SENUFI-464311 format. One record per residue: chain; x, y, z of N, C-alpha, C, O in turn; residue number from 1. Coordinates in pm, 1 decimal. Example, Ala and Ser with C-alpha at 12.3 -4.5 7.8 and 13.67 -1.06 7.14 Angstrom:
2
- A 1319.0 -569.0 780.0 1230.0 -450.0 780.0 1320.0 -330.0 780.0 1423.6 -331.9 846.5 1 $
- A 1285.0 -225.0 708.0 1367.0 -106.0 714.0 1290.0 3.0 787.0 1340.9 113.8 803.9 2 $
//
This chain:
219
- A 1061.1 243.0 1236.5 957.1 175.5 1311.7 921.9 257.0 1437.7 1010.3 302.9 1509.9 1 $
- A 792.6 273.5 1461.9 749.0 351.8 1577.4 679.6 259.9 1677.4 584.5 189.7 1642.9 2 $
- A 727.9 261.1 1801.4 677.7 173.6 1905.8 615.9 255.9 2018.6 659.9 367.1 2047.7 3 $
- A 512.5 198.7 2081.6 451.3 261.4 2198.1 482.5 177.0 2320.8 453.4 57.4 2324.3 4 $
- A 541.8 240.4 2421.2 572.4 175.6 2548.5 474.0 226.3 2653.3 467.9 346.3 2680.1 5 $
- A 395.9 133.8 2713.5 301.5 169.6 2819.1 352.6 104.6 2947.5 333.9 -15.1 2969.5 6 $
- A 417.2 184.7 3031.4 488.9 133.8 3149.7 489.7 242.2 3256.1 529.1 355.4 3228.1 7 $
- A 446.3 209.3 3379.5 437.2 311.6 3483.0 562.3 323.9 3568.6 582.7 427.3 3632.2 8 $
- A 646.6 221.0 3572.0 767.0 226.5 3654.5 871.4 316.1 3587.2 915.5 284.7 3476.6 9 $
- A 912.8 427.9 3651.5 1003.6 522.4 3584.3 1139.9 462.9 3551.0 1195.6 493.1 3445.5 10 $
- A 1194.4 379.5 3638.0 1326.1 322.3 3610.4 1320.2 224.1 3493.5 1405.5 227.3 3404.8 11 $
- A 1219.6 137.2 3494.0 1205.8 40.8 3384.7 1173.7 113.1 3255.0 1228.5 80.8 3149.6 12 $
- A 1083.7 212.1 3263.4 1045.9 286.0 3144.0 1163.4 358.7 3081.2 1182.8 353.1 2959.8 13 $
- A 1241.6 426.8 3163.4 1357.9 498.7 3110.6 1458.0 402.9 3048.1 1514.3 431.2 2942.4 14 $
- A 1479.9 289.6 3113.6 1574.4 191.4 3061.5 1527.8 134.2 2927.9 1606.6 122.6 2834.1 15 $
- A 1398.4 98.2 2919.4 1346.5 41.0 2795.2 1345.7 144.2 2683.0 1378.1 112.4 2568.6 16 $
- A 1309.0 267.3 2715.8 1308.9 373.3 2615.4 1449.7 393.8 2558.7 1466.9 409.4 2437.8 17 $
- A 1549.9 393.7 2646.6 1688.4 411.0 2602.3 1732.5 296.5 2512.0 1796.8 319.0 2409.5 18 $
- A 1697.6 172.6 2550.1 1733.0 55.3 2468.5 1670.2 65.2 2330.0 1736.7 40.8 2229.3 19 $
- A 1542.6 100.8 2324.9 1471.7 108.3 2197.1 1531.3 215.0 2106.6 1548.5 193.4 1986.7 20 $
- A 1562.3 329.4 2164.3 1616.0 438.3 2081.8 1758.2 409.0 2035.9 1798.5 452.9 1928.2 21 $
- A 1834.5 335.6 2115.9 1967.8 294.5 2071.1 1959.0 200.7 1950.9 2050.3 195.1 1868.5 22 $
- A 1847.3 126.7 1941.8 1824.9 37.8 1827.5 1757.6 110.9 1712.3 1714.9 48.8 1614.9 23 $
- A 1748.2 243.6 1723.7 1690.2 330.3 1620.9 1540.6 310.7 1600.2 1488.6 337.3 1491.8 24 $
- A 1471.2 264.0 1704.2 1325.9 265.4 1701.1 1278.8 401.2 1751.9 1336.3 455.7 1846.1 25 $
- A 1174.8 455.8 1690.1 1109.3 573.0 1746.9 1019.3 522.6 1858.2 929.7 442.0 1833.2 26 $
- A 1041.5 568.4 1980.5 971.4 513.9 2096.8 895.8 623.0 2170.8 954.9 721.9 2214.2 27 $
- A 764.4 604.6 2185.3 681.1 693.1 2266.6 649.0 620.6 2396.9 613.2 502.8 2395.3 28 $
- A 661.4 690.1 2509.0 641.7 627.5 2640.2 530.6 698.6 2714.3 536.6 819.7 2735.5 29 $
- A 427.2 622.1 2754.4 321.4 675.0 2840.4 317.8 591.9 2968.3 364.6 478.1 2970.3 30 $
- A 261.3 649.8 3076.0 277.0 589.3 3208.5 146.9 539.5 3272.3 146.9 499.3 3388.7 31 $
- A 36.0 541.7 3197.1 -87.8 486.4 3252.4 -176.5 437.5 3138.1 -153.2 468.5 3021.2 32 $
- A -279.1 360.0 3175.1 -362.7 297.1 3074.3 -445.1 394.9 2992.9 -460.7 376.2 2872.3 33 $
- A -498.3 498.9 3055.7 -579.7 596.2 2982.5 -498.5 664.7 2873.4 -544.9 679.0 2760.3 34 $
- A -376.6 707.2 2907.8 -291.8 772.4 2807.6 -243.1 674.0 2702.6 -215.5 712.6 2589.0 35 $
- A -232.3 545.7 2740.2 -197.9 444.4 2641.9 -303.4 434.1 2534.0 -271.2 433.2 2415.2 36 $
- A -430.2 426.3 2574.4 -538.9 419.5 2476.0 -547.8 547.8 2393.5 -574.9 543.4 2273.6 37 $
- A -524.9 661.8 2458.2 -527.1 789.0 2386.0 -418.2 792.6 2279.3 -442.9 836.1 2166.8 38 $
- A -298.2 747.3 2314.0 -188.0 744.5 2216.6 -221.5 652.4 2100.6 -191.0 684.3 1985.6 39 $
- A -283.5 539.2 2128.8 -319.7 444.5 2023.1 -426.3 501.6 1930.2 -429.5 468.3 1811.7 40 $
- A -512.6 586.4 1982.6 -614.9 648.4 1898.1 -557.3 758.5 1810.5 -605.4 782.1 1699.6 41 $
- A -453.9 826.1 1860.6 -405.4 945.9 1792.6 -283.6 923.5 1704.3 -250.0 1010.1 1623.5 42 $
- A -216.4 808.9 1717.8 -92.1 786.6 1644.3 -92.4 647.9 1580.0 -171.0 560.2 1615.9 43 $
- A -2.3 631.5 1484.5 13.7 503.2 1416.3 141.3 437.0 1467.3 249.2 496.1 1462.2 44 $
- A 128.2 314.2 1516.3 242.4 241.3 1570.9 260.4 108.4 1499.4 167.4 53.6 1440.2 45 $
- A 384.0 58.1 1506.9 414.7 -73.3 1450.5 408.3 -183.0 1555.7 392.8 -300.6 1522.6 46 $
- A 420.2 -144.1 1684.3 418.9 -242.8 1791.4 394.0 -173.0 1924.5 433.7 -58.1 1943.8 47 $
- A 326.8 -244.7 2017.6 299.2 -191.6 2150.9 364.8 -281.2 2255.0 350.8 -403.4 2250.6 48 $
- A 436.9 -219.2 2349.1 493.2 -288.7 2465.1 407.2 -251.0 2584.3 402.6 -134.0 2622.4 49 $
- A 338.9 -348.2 2644.0 233.7 -319.7 2740.6 259.5 -385.5 2875.7 268.7 -507.9 2885.8 50 $
- A 271.0 -301.7 2980.5 274.4 -353.1 3117.7 130.5 -380.3 3161.9 36.9 -321.8 3107.3 51 $
- A 112.4 -468.0 3259.8 -22.6 -500.3 3306.7 -63.2 -420.1 3429.2 -178.7 -379.1 3440.0 52 $
- A 29.2 -396.8 3521.8 -2.8 -326.1 3645.6 5.8 -176.8 3628.5 101.1 -114.5 3675.4 53 $
- A -92.8 -117.2 3561.5 -90.0 25.5 3529.9 -190.4 103.6 3613.0 -293.9 49.1 3651.4 54 $
- A -161.6 231.1 3641.7 -261.7 316.6 3706.1 -369.6 359.2 3606.9 -351.0 352.5 3485.4 55 $
- A -483.1 403.4 3661.9 -597.9 456.8 3587.1 -672.8 349.0 3509.1 -795.4 340.8 3517.5 56 $
- A -601.5 267.3 3434.2 -664.6 157.4 3361.9 -562.5 45.6 3349.1 -453.5 66.0 3295.8 57 $
- A -598.4 -73.5 3398.5 -507.0 -187.3 3395.7 -472.1 -227.2 3251.8 -550.4 -207.1 3159.0 58 $
- A -352.4 -284.2 3236.6 -305.9 -321.7 3104.1 -399.2 -417.5 3032.8 -416.2 -407.5 2911.3 59 $
- A -460.6 -510.8 3106.1 -552.3 -605.1 3042.8 -675.0 -532.9 2987.5 -726.7 -570.1 2882.2 60 $
- A -721.9 -429.5 3058.1 -833.0 -349.3 3007.5 -792.9 -273.5 2881.1 -870.0 -264.9 2785.5 61 $
- A -671.8 -218.8 2881.9 -621.5 -147.8 2763.8 -620.3 -241.5 2643.6 -665.6 -205.5 2534.9 62 $
- A -568.3 -361.0 2664.1 -558.5 -458.2 2555.8 -696.1 -495.7 2502.8 -718.0 -496.1 2381.6 63 $
- A -788.9 -527.1 2592.6 -923.2 -569.2 2548.7 -995.8 -456.5 2474.7 -1061.1 -480.9 2373.2 64 $
- A -984.6 -333.9 2525.0 -1051.3 -222.0 2458.1 -989.7 -194.3 2322.6 -1060.3 -165.3 2226.0 65 $
- A -857.4 -203.2 2315.6 -788.8 -178.1 2189.2 -831.1 -280.8 2084.1 -861.9 -244.3 1970.6 66 $
- A -832.7 -407.9 2121.1 -873.7 -512.0 2027.1 -1022.2 -500.9 1992.6 -1060.9 -523.4 1877.9 67 $
- A -1105.0 -466.6 2090.4 -1248.9 -455.3 2066.6 -1282.0 -346.1 1966.0 -1383.3 -353.9 1896.5 68 $
- A -1196.5 -243.9 1958.0 -1218.2 -134.9 1863.3 -1140.5 -155.4 1732.6 -1122.1 -61.5 1655.1 69 $
- A -1095.9 -278.1 1709.5 -1033.3 -310.6 1581.9 -884.1 -289.6 1574.5 -826.2 -304.3 1466.9 70 $
- A -819.3 -256.0 1684.4 -673.7 -237.3 1682.0 -602.2 -366.6 1649.7 -625.2 -468.7 1714.6 71 $
- A -515.2 -362.8 1549.2 -450.5 -486.7 1504.2 -298.3 -483.6 1510.0 -231.9 -572.8 1457.3 72 $
- A -242.9 -380.0 1574.7 -97.0 -372.7 1588.4 -50.5 -481.2 1686.2 -117.7 -505.3 1786.5 73 $
- A 63.6 -547.6 1659.2 114.2 -648.0 1753.5 136.4 -590.7 1892.6 186.1 -479.1 1907.6 74 $
- A 99.2 -667.6 1994.1 114.3 -625.9 2134.3 200.1 -727.8 2207.7 169.1 -847.0 2209.3 75 $
- A 307.9 -680.2 2268.2 394.4 -762.3 2352.4 372.6 -720.6 2496.9 408.5 -609.4 2535.6 76 $
- A 313.8 -809.6 2577.5 299.1 -783.0 2720.1 434.2 -800.1 2788.1 500.7 -902.3 2770.9 77 $
- A 474.5 -699.3 2865.5 599.6 -704.4 2941.4 562.8 -676.5 3087.1 531.5 -562.7 3122.2 78 $
- A 566.3 -779.2 3171.8 510.8 -767.4 3305.4 585.9 -853.9 3405.7 659.9 -944.9 3368.6 79 $
- A 565.5 -823.9 3532.6 622.6 -906.8 3639.4 532.5 -1024.4 3673.9 572.9 -1112.7 3749.6 80 $
- A 412.1 -1027.2 3620.4 318.2 -1134.9 3650.5 356.6 -1260.8 3572.8 340.1 -1268.2 3451.0 81 $
- A 408.1 -1359.2 3646.1 460.4 -1477.5 3579.5 372.1 -1600.7 3593.6 408.4 -1708.0 3545.4 82 $
- A 256.9 -1587.5 3658.7 167.7 -1702.1 3675.5 111.2 -1746.2 3541.5 84.9 -1663.8 3453.9 83 $
- A 92.7 -1876.0 3526.2 39.5 -1929.8 3401.2 -97.0 -1870.5 3368.8 -126.4 -1842.3 3252.6 84 $
- A -180.9 -1851.3 3471.0 -314.2 -1797.2 3446.5 -307.1 -1656.7 3386.6 -390.5 -1621.2 3303.4 85 $
- A -207.8 -1575.7 3428.4 -191.2 -1440.8 3373.7 -146.2 -1447.0 3228.0 -193.1 -1369.6 3144.5 86 $
- A -55.8 -1539.1 3198.1 -9.8 -1555.3 3059.3 -126.7 -1594.2 2968.9 -145.8 -1536.9 2861.7 87 $
- A -204.2 -1692.4 3014.0 -317.4 -1739.3 2934.1 -418.9 -1627.6 2913.3 -469.8 -1608.7 2802.9 88 $
- A -448.1 -1553.2 3021.1 -544.2 -1443.4 3010.2 -496.3 -1337.7 2911.0 -574.2 -1287.6 2829.9 89 $
- A -366.9 -1304.0 2918.2 -312.9 -1202.7 2827.9 -317.7 -1245.4 2683.1 -356.7 -1167.0 2596.6 90 $
- A -278.7 -1368.5 2655.3 -279.3 -1417.4 2518.0 -421.9 -1430.8 2465.5 -448.9 -1399.5 2349.5 91 $
- A -513.6 -1477.4 2551.1 -653.5 -1488.8 2509.9 -717.0 -1352.0 2486.2 -809.1 -1339.3 2405.5 92 $
- A -668.2 -1250.0 2556.2 -722.9 -1115.1 2539.8 -674.3 -1047.4 2412.8 -725.6 -942.3 2374.5 93 $
- A -573.8 -1108.4 2346.4 -528.0 -1052.1 2219.4 -381.9 -1017.2 2210.9 -337.3 -962.9 2109.8 94 $
- A -304.7 -1047.5 2316.4 -160.1 -1022.5 2308.7 -96.2 -1119.5 2209.9 -142.3 -1232.4 2193.3 95 $
- A 10.1 -1074.1 2144.7 81.1 -1158.7 2049.3 197.6 -1232.0 2114.3 243.1 -1334.2 2063.0 96 $
- A 245.8 -1181.0 2225.8 356.3 -1244.8 2297.5 354.5 -1194.8 2440.9 287.1 -1097.0 2473.2 97 $
- A 430.8 -1264.3 2527.8 427.2 -1235.8 2671.1 568.2 -1254.4 2725.1 626.6 -1361.9 2711.1 98 $
- A 623.6 -1149.4 2787.1 759.6 -1153.5 2839.3 758.5 -1112.3 2986.1 700.4 -1010.0 3022.1 99 $
- A 822.5 -1191.7 3069.6 820.5 -1167.9 3213.6 945.1 -1090.3 3257.0 1056.6 -1123.9 3217.0 100 $
- A 925.9 -986.6 3338.8 1036.5 -914.3 3401.0 1095.0 -1001.7 3512.3 1020.2 -1077.1 3574.5 101 $
- A 1225.4 -994.6 3539.8 1325.4 -918.8 3467.2 1371.6 -1001.8 3347.5 1393.3 -1122.4 3359.1 102 $
- A 1386.1 -936.9 3234.7 1416.8 -1004.8 3109.8 1554.6 -963.1 3060.6 1609.7 -861.6 3103.3 103 $
- A 1608.3 -1042.4 2971.2 1734.4 -1009.0 2905.4 1704.8 -914.8 2788.9 1611.9 -938.7 2711.8 104 $
- A 1782.2 -809.4 2776.1 1757.4 -710.0 2672.0 1762.2 -773.2 2533.0 1681.0 -739.2 2447.0 105 $
- A 1856.2 -864.5 2510.3 1866.3 -929.2 2379.1 1740.6 -1008.6 2346.6 1697.5 -1013.8 2231.4 106 $
- A 1681.7 -1070.7 2449.4 1557.5 -1145.0 2426.2 1443.7 -1048.4 2393.1 1364.3 -1074.9 2302.9 107 $
- A 1435.5 -937.5 2465.0 1333.4 -837.3 2435.1 1343.1 -792.0 2290.2 1242.8 -788.9 2218.9 108 $
- A 1463.3 -757.1 2246.9 1481.8 -708.1 2109.9 1450.6 -816.2 2007.4 1395.1 -786.9 1901.5 109 $
- A 1485.9 -941.8 2038.0 1455.9 -1052.1 1945.9 1305.3 -1070.9 1932.6 1255.1 -1093.8 1822.6 110 $
- A 1232.9 -1061.5 2044.3 1087.1 -1076.1 2039.2 1023.0 -960.4 1963.0 926.1 -980.2 1889.7 111 $
- A 1076.6 -840.5 1980.0 1026.4 -725.5 1904.2 1046.1 -748.4 1754.6 954.2 -726.8 1675.6 112 $
- A 1166.0 -792.2 1715.6 1192.0 -816.0 1573.5 1098.2 -923.1 1517.7 1047.9 -910.1 1406.2 113 $
- A 1075.2 -1027.6 1594.7 987.7 -1136.0 1549.2 845.2 -1085.2 1528.8 781.4 -1119.4 1429.2 114 $
- A 794.8 -1004.5 1621.3 659.1 -953.1 1608.5 646.4 -853.8 1493.6 543.7 -849.7 1425.8 115 $
- A 749.9 -774.2 1471.9 746.4 -680.6 1359.5 745.8 -755.2 1226.3 681.6 -711.8 1130.7 116 $
- A 817.3 -867.2 1220.4 813.8 -947.0 1097.8 675.1 -1005.0 1076.0 624.3 -1005.0 963.9 117 $
- A 614.1 -1054.3 1182.3 481.9 -1115.6 1170.8 372.8 -1012.3 1147.5 266.0 -1044.0 1095.2 118 $
- A 400.9 -887.1 1187.3 297.3 -785.3 1181.6 261.8 -740.2 1042.6 158.4 -675.9 1024.3 119 $
- A 344.2 -771.3 942.4 314.4 -731.1 805.7 226.2 -833.9 739.2 253.7 -953.7 745.7 120 $
- A 120.3 -787.6 675.4 33.6 -878.2 600.1 111.6 -937.0 483.7 200.8 -870.3 431.2 121 $
- A 81.0 -1061.8 440.4 157.9 -1126.5 334.3 166.1 -1045.3 207.3 271.1 -1041.9 143.2 122 $
- A 55.1 -978.1 168.1 58.8 -904.7 42.2 134.5 -773.0 54.4 153.6 -703.8 -45.5 123 $
- A 177.8 -737.3 174.4 255.8 -615.8 192.8 402.0 -646.6 223.3 483.1 -555.2 238.8 124 $
- A 435.3 -773.4 231.8 568.0 -810.3 279.0 677.5 -766.6 183.6 784.1 -724.1 228.0 125 $
- A 653.6 -776.2 52.5 753.8 -738.3 -46.8 693.3 -631.9 -138.5 587.4 -652.7 -197.8 126 $
- A 761.2 -518.8 -149.4 714.4 -407.3 -231.7 817.1 -382.5 -341.6 937.6 -383.9 -316.3 127 $
- A 769.0 -359.8 -463.6 858.0 -332.0 -576.1 819.7 -198.3 -638.5 701.7 -165.9 -652.1 128 $
- A 921.3 -121.7 -676.1 895.9 8.2 -738.2 1018.6 50.4 -818.0 1125.3 74.2 -761.4 129 $
- A 1002.9 59.4 -948.4 1108.5 112.0 -1036.6 1244.2 45.4 -1013.3 1345.4 114.6 -1001.9 130 $
- A 1247.6 -85.0 -1006.1 1372.8 -157.2 -986.4 1410.9 -178.6 -842.0 1504.0 -253.5 -812.3 131 $
- A 1339.4 -113.0 -751.2 1363.5 -130.9 -607.8 1274.3 -243.1 -556.3 1154.4 -245.4 -584.0 132 $
- A 1332.0 -335.1 -482.3 1255.7 -441.9 -418.7 1286.9 -440.3 -269.6 1402.9 -447.3 -228.9 133 $
- A 1180.8 -430.8 -188.6 1198.9 -419.1 -43.6 1115.2 -525.2 26.5 993.4 -531.7 9.7 134 $
- A 1182.4 -607.4 104.9 1115.8 -702.0 193.9 1091.2 -627.7 324.7 1182.2 -611.4 405.9 135 $
- A 965.9 -582.3 344.5 935.2 -499.5 460.0 957.7 -574.5 590.8 1009.2 -517.9 687.2 136 $
- A 919.3 -700.9 593.8 930.9 -778.1 717.0 1076.2 -809.0 750.8 1116.9 -800.9 866.7 137 $
- A 1153.9 -844.6 648.7 1292.0 -883.4 672.3 1391.4 -769.4 671.5 1509.7 -789.5 699.1 138 $
- A 1342.9 -646.3 639.2 1431.5 -528.9 629.6 1544.3 -555.8 530.5 1660.4 -524.6 556.8 139 $
- A 1508.4 -614.1 416.1 1605.7 -644.5 311.1 1563.7 -569.1 185.7 1446.3 -569.2 148.6 140 $
- A 1660.3 -504.8 120.8 1628.8 -428.0 0.8 1734.4 -450.5 -105.8 1850.9 -476.6 -75.9 141 $
- A 1691.2 -440.0 -231.0 1784.5 -445.7 -343.8 1735.7 -348.6 -450.8 1616.9 -317.5 -459.7 142 $
- A 1830.5 -301.7 -531.7 1797.1 -209.4 -639.6 1860.5 -260.9 -767.2 1982.7 -272.5 -777.1 143 $
- A 1776.3 -291.5 -864.6 1821.3 -353.6 -989.7 1904.7 -478.4 -962.4 2004.7 -504.5 -1029.3 144 $
- A 1861.1 -554.2 -862.7 1925.9 -680.6 -829.2 2046.2 -669.3 -738.0 2102.2 -770.9 -696.9 145 $
- A 2087.2 -547.7 -705.4 2205.0 -527.4 -620.3 2158.3 -502.1 -476.0 2079.0 -410.6 -453.8 146 $
- A 2204.6 -580.0 -378.1 2163.0 -560.4 -239.1 2200.0 -420.9 -188.8 2305.6 -367.2 -222.5 147 $
- A 2111.9 -363.8 -108.1 2134.3 -232.6 -48.9 2153.6 -245.3 101.4 2086.5 -324.7 167.3 148 $
- A 2246.0 -166.1 154.8 2259.1 -156.2 300.4 2183.4 -32.3 344.5 2221.3 79.8 310.7 149 $
- A 2074.5 -52.9 421.3 1992.5 58.3 467.7 1985.4 56.5 620.3 1918.4 -29.3 677.8 150 $
- A 2053.4 149.9 686.5 2037.9 161.9 831.8 1891.0 184.1 867.7 1810.0 219.8 782.1 151 $
- A 1858.0 162.8 994.1 1718.3 160.0 1036.7 1641.1 285.8 998.0 1528.0 275.8 950.4 152 $
- A 1699.2 403.0 1017.4 1623.0 524.5 990.3 1613.7 554.4 841.1 1513.6 610.4 796.4 153 $
- A 1713.8 519.0 764.0 1701.1 529.3 618.6 1589.1 438.1 570.3 1508.6 476.1 485.3 154 $
- A 1585.1 316.7 626.1 1480.5 221.7 589.3 1343.1 277.9 625.0 1248.4 263.4 547.6 155 $
- A 1331.5 341.6 741.0 1203.0 396.6 784.6 1156.0 508.0 691.5 1037.2 516.4 660.3 156 $
- A 1247.7 593.3 647.0 1212.2 700.1 553.1 1166.5 640.8 420.3 1064.7 682.6 365.2 157 $
- A 1241.3 543.9 369.3 1205.4 481.5 242.5 1071.1 409.8 254.1 988.9 415.6 162.8 158 $
- A 1049.6 342.7 366.1 922.9 272.2 386.6 805.7 369.6 385.8 701.0 339.4 328.7 159 $
- A 822.0 485.8 448.4 714.9 585.3 450.9 680.0 631.4 310.0 562.9 652.5 278.6 160 $
- A 780.4 647.0 226.0 756.2 687.4 87.1 690.9 574.0 7.9 604.6 598.8 -76.3 161 $
- A 731.4 450.8 34.3 674.4 335.7 -35.9 531.0 307.2 6.7 454.7 247.1 -68.9 162 $
- A 494.0 349.3 126.3 356.4 329.7 171.6 257.9 409.0 86.3 139.7 375.3 79.1 163 $
- A 307.4 514.7 21.9 219.4 598.3 -60.8 294.1 641.5 -186.8 316.9 761.0 -205.8 164 $
- A 333.4 546.1 -274.7 411.0 581.5 -394.4 334.4 678.7 -483.6 216.0 659.3 -511.0 165 $
- A 403.0 782.9 -528.1 338.7 883.7 -611.8 271.8 993.8 -533.1 232.9 1095.7 -590.1 166 $
- A 257.5 975.1 -401.6 195.8 1075.5 -314.4 305.7 1151.9 -239.8 403.9 1093.0 -194.7 167 $
- A 288.0 1281.2 -227.8 386.3 1362.6 -157.2 373.8 1337.6 -6.6 264.8 1343.9 50.2 168 $
- A 487.3 1309.5 56.0 493.6 1288.9 201.0 569.7 1407.1 260.4 682.6 1435.1 220.2 169 $
- A 508.4 1475.6 355.1 571.0 1595.4 410.1 688.9 1560.2 498.9 703.3 1446.8 544.5 170 $
- A 772.5 1659.5 522.1 889.5 1640.9 608.0 845.2 1604.6 749.2 907.4 1519.8 813.2 171 $
- A 738.8 1667.4 798.8 692.1 1637.8 934.1 639.8 1494.6 943.6 656.3 1430.0 1047.1 172 $
- A 577.0 1444.1 837.6 529.7 1305.8 838.1 647.0 1208.6 842.8 640.0 1106.0 910.6 173 $
- A 753.1 1239.7 772.2 872.7 1155.5 775.5 937.8 1160.4 913.2 985.5 1058.6 963.3 174 $
- A 939.8 1278.4 974.0 997.8 1290.6 1108.5 920.4 1206.1 1209.0 979.6 1148.3 1300.1 175 $
- A 789.0 1198.5 1193.2 707.2 1117.7 1284.6 744.4 970.5 1277.9 729.9 897.8 1376.2 176 $
- A 792.7 925.9 1160.8 825.7 784.6 1144.6 958.9 746.8 1207.6 983.4 629.2 1234.6 177 $
- A 1045.9 845.6 1231.6 1179.2 811.0 1282.4 1208.5 867.8 1420.8 1310.8 834.3 1480.5 178 $
- A 1119.9 953.8 1473.0 1142.3 1012.2 1605.6 1028.6 976.3 1699.8 912.8 969.3 1658.6 179 $
- A 1061.8 953.5 1826.1 961.7 938.0 1930.2 940.9 1069.7 2001.2 1011.6 1167.2 1975.9 180 $
- A 841.7 1072.2 2092.0 817.5 1193.7 2170.2 941.1 1228.8 2251.4 1008.4 1142.1 2307.0 181 $
- A 968.9 1357.6 2256.5 1077.3 1404.6 2341.9 1214.1 1398.2 2276.7 1309.4 1454.9 2330.1 182 $
- A 1227.0 1331.2 2163.0 1356.0 1328.5 2094.8 1378.6 1460.6 2023.1 1287.5 1515.2 1960.9 183 $
- A 1499.0 1510.6 2032.4 1532.0 1635.5 1964.7 1538.6 1612.9 1814.3 1611.7 1526.2 1766.3 184 $
- A 1461.5 1691.6 1740.9 1456.1 1678.5 1595.0 1549.0 1781.5 1533.1 1527.8 1901.9 1547.3 185 $
- A 1651.2 1734.2 1465.1 1743.5 1825.5 1398.1 1682.8 1869.4 1265.3 1620.7 1789.5 1195.4 186 $
- A 1700.6 1993.7 1231.7 1629.8 2053.5 1118.6 1662.6 1988.5 984.9 1578.5 1986.3 895.0 187 $
- A 1783.5 1935.8 970.6 1822.8 1882.4 839.4 1831.0 1729.4 836.3 1883.6 1672.7 740.5 188 $
- A 1779.7 1662.1 939.9 1795.1 1516.6 946.8 1731.8 1446.9 827.9 1794.9 1361.5 765.6 189 $
- A 1608.1 1481.9 795.2 1540.1 1416.9 682.6 1615.4 1443.0 553.0 1629.0 1353.0 470.2 190 $
- A 1664.2 1564.5 534.7 1740.8 1597.1 413.3 1864.2 1507.4 401.5 1900.4 1464.7 291.9 191 $
- A 1928.2 1479.2 514.8 2047.8 1393.9 514.3 2011.4 1251.8 472.0 2080.7 1191.9 389.8 192 $
- A 1901.9 1197.1 528.4 1862.7 1061.0 491.8 1819.2 1052.6 345.3 1848.5 954.7 276.7 193 $
- A 1749.7 1154.9 298.4 1710.7 1157.9 156.5 1834.8 1160.6 68.2 1840.4 1092.7 -34.4 194 $
- A 1934.4 1239.3 108.4 2060.4 1246.8 32.3 2127.7 1109.3 26.1 2174.3 1068.3 -80.2 195 $
- A 2133.1 1037.9 139.1 2194.4 904.8 141.6 2118.0 807.2 52.9 2178.4 725.8 -17.0 196 $
- A 1985.1 815.5 55.9 1904.2 726.3 -27.5 1924.3 756.6 -175.4 1930.7 664.4 -256.7 197 $
- A 1934.2 882.5 -211.0 1955.0 919.4 -351.1 2090.2 870.0 -402.5 2103.1 833.4 -519.3 198 $
- A 2190.2 869.0 -315.3 2321.2 816.9 -356.4 2311.9 668.7 -391.5 2386.4 620.0 -476.6 199 $
- A 2220.3 596.7 -326.0 2205.6 453.7 -349.3 2106.5 421.5 -461.5 2118.0 318.4 -527.7 200 $
- A 2008.8 510.9 -482.3 1900.5 481.5 -576.3 1902.0 570.6 -700.3 1824.8 548.3 -793.5 201 $
- A 1988.7 670.5 -702.1 1989.6 764.6 -814.0 1921.6 894.3 -774.2 1826.6 893.6 -695.8 202 $
- A 1969.5 1004.9 -827.6 1921.0 1136.6 -785.1 1774.5 1159.0 -818.5 1706.6 1235.3 -749.8 203 $
- A 1724.5 1093.2 -923.7 1585.5 1116.0 -963.8 1484.8 1024.1 -899.0 1364.9 1037.6 -923.6 204 $
- A 1530.5 929.9 -816.0 1438.8 830.2 -761.1 1343.2 892.3 -658.7 1225.5 856.7 -653.0 205 $
- A 1395.3 985.8 -577.7 1311.9 1056.5 -480.5 1306.5 1202.9 -522.2 1409.4 1269.9 -531.1 206 $
- A 1186.6 1251.2 -547.2 1168.7 1387.4 -595.1 1133.8 1481.1 -480.4 1058.7 1445.2 -389.8 207 $
- A 1189.2 1601.6 -485.6 1161.6 1704.7 -386.8 1055.3 1798.6 -442.3 1077.6 1865.8 -543.0 208 $
- A 939.3 1803.2 -376.4 835.4 1898.0 -414.6 849.9 2017.7 -322.5 808.5 2013.8 -206.7 209 $
- A 908.9 2123.6 -374.8 953.4 2235.2 -292.4 838.2 2291.4 -206.8 730.1 2322.5 -256.8 210 $
- A 866.0 2303.0 -76.4 770.0 2358.4 15.3 661.4 2261.6 59.1 577.2 2296.2 141.9 211 $
- A 662.6 2138.7 3.4 558.1 2041.2 36.0 616.6 1916.5 99.0 575.6 1876.6 208.0 212 $
- A 713.9 1853.6 30.0 773.4 1730.3 82.3 841.4 1651.1 -25.1 898.2 1707.7 -118.5 213 $
- A 836.2 1518.3 -12.8 905.4 1428.9 -104.6 809.1 1322.1 -157.1 710.9 1287.2 -91.7 214 $
- A 839.9 1271.2 -276.9 764.8 1158.4 -329.2 856.1 1074.7 -418.7 959.2 1123.1 -465.6 215 $
- A 818.3 950.6 -441.7 895.2 865.0 -529.7 861.1 896.6 -675.4 748.2 933.2 -707.7 216 $
- A 961.1 881.6 -762.3 938.5 900.7 -904.8 835.4 799.9 -955.0 826.6 689.0 -902.2 217 $
- A 758.2 836.9 -1055.4 657.9 746.9 -1110.9 722.9 630.4 -1181.1 832.4 642.1 -1236.1 218 $
- A 654.0 517.2 -1178.6 705.5 395.7 -1244.5 706.7 412.9 -1394.6 746.6 321.6 -1466.9 219 $
//
């Protein structure tokens, strides 16, 4: 899962980025509203964490512009503004949830999980392919009826392949799904996750197209 954090306070931003990455979310952090909108135009995210008191462009402006241009990713406002009028304005502008600083980290993570579950359209919630069944919202998977244990980044790699079954997904595209900006990318990380998935799904389930990337075996 790839998340965008739009937060100008360096201490809060660093703390939230660290929490997200410890939970194996790929987290990109920008520090003003203009760069927030730019990131949303240039990248694909599963969820946005949005502060309101931002330089260059206020968070409420970012939210309204994003929604006005068809952006449909869940947005969680995370702000110090606790007045009821601010909450109402944020939710009416298109936010999916509203969390007031200072917050408990467990509550933040619970709200993120809830929004990620809601963010999947009903017809995309459960995907089946060659005996594999994956509940995208619940992060639950089984293969030929046997439950699978998939850590977050293994799940993210498998999800990227399931988003385009039969289509080759490059190594760099897979890396984008599991790493945020500034994270050190190890050269063999994707190969390791593919190896772990093959041990659970069979060696032929994920095919290596040499020099191009990976794809799922045809049904």
